[in-house]
C-alpha positions in Angstrom: 5.2 -0.1 -22.6 5.8 -2.6 -20.4 7.0 -3.2 -16.7 8.0 -5.2 -13.7 8.3 -4.5 -10.0 12.4 -5.9 -8.5 13.0 -5.2 -5.2 16.7 -4.8 -3.7 19.0 -8.2 -2.8 20.0 -6.9 0.4 18.0 -5.3 3.0 21.3 -1.9 3.6 21.1 -2.1 7.8 22.0 1.3 9.3 23.6 0.4 12.1 24.7 -2.3 14.3 25.2 -3.1 17.6 28.0 -4.4 19.4 28.8 -4.5 23.0 28.2 -0.8 23.7 29.9 0.6 20.5 28.0 1.3 17.3 28.8 0.8 14.2 27.2 2.5 11.1 27.5 1.4 7.0 29.8 2.9 5.0 28.8 4.4 2.3 29.8 2.3 -0.4 27.4 -0.9 1.3 24.0 0.9 -0.2 23.5 -1.8 -1.5 22.4 -0.7 -5.5 21.4 -4.3 -6.6 17.7 -5.3 -7.8 16.2 -8.8 -8.7 12.8 -9.1 -10.6 12.5 -12.8 -8.3 15.2 -14.9 -5.8 16.3 -17.8 -7.8 14.7 -20.9 -6.2 12.1 -18.8 -4.2 8.4 -18.5 -3.8 8.5 -14.9 -5.5 6.0 -14.0 -8.1 6.5 -11.9 -11.1 4.8 -8.4 -11.1 4.9 -7.2 -14.6 2.8 -5.0 -16.1 1.9 -4.0 -19.1 -1.2 -2.0 -21.4 -2.9 1.4 -20.6 -2.5 1.1 -16.8 0.5 -0.7 -16.4 2.4 2.5 -14.7 -0.4 3.2 -11.8 -0.8 -0.5 -11.4 2.5 -0.9 -11.2 2.7 1.5 -9.0 0.2 0.5 -6.0 1.8 -3.1 -6.2 5.6 -2.1 -5.5 3.6 0.7 -2.9 2.2 -2.5 -1.7 4.8 -4.7 -0.8 7.2 -2.3 0.2 4.7 -1.8 2.9 3.7 -5.7 3.7 8.4 -5.7 3.9 9.3 -6.3 6.9 12.8 -6.5 5.7 13.2 -3.3 5.0 14.4 -4.1 0.8 13.4 -1.0 -1.5 11.4 -2.3 -4.2 10.8 0.1 -7.8 9.5 0.1 -10.7 11.2 -0.2 -13.9 10.4 -0.6 -17.9 10.7 -3.2 -19.7 
């Protein structure tokens, strides 16, 4: 089986401050749209297959999550 790492299209802020008023994201703003690669970007497509595909893709997902300063969520999907 093959696996691919996908990332959240847009990070979801939890709240914003305008003046002295804090606005929290509503429940529908969870941004559950994931992409493998953004069109026109220098993003790499991360795909793994073979006997160690699950562990390799999980390790890479954790690495990408830890190095992304935008707060995006990454996940592994089976393709």
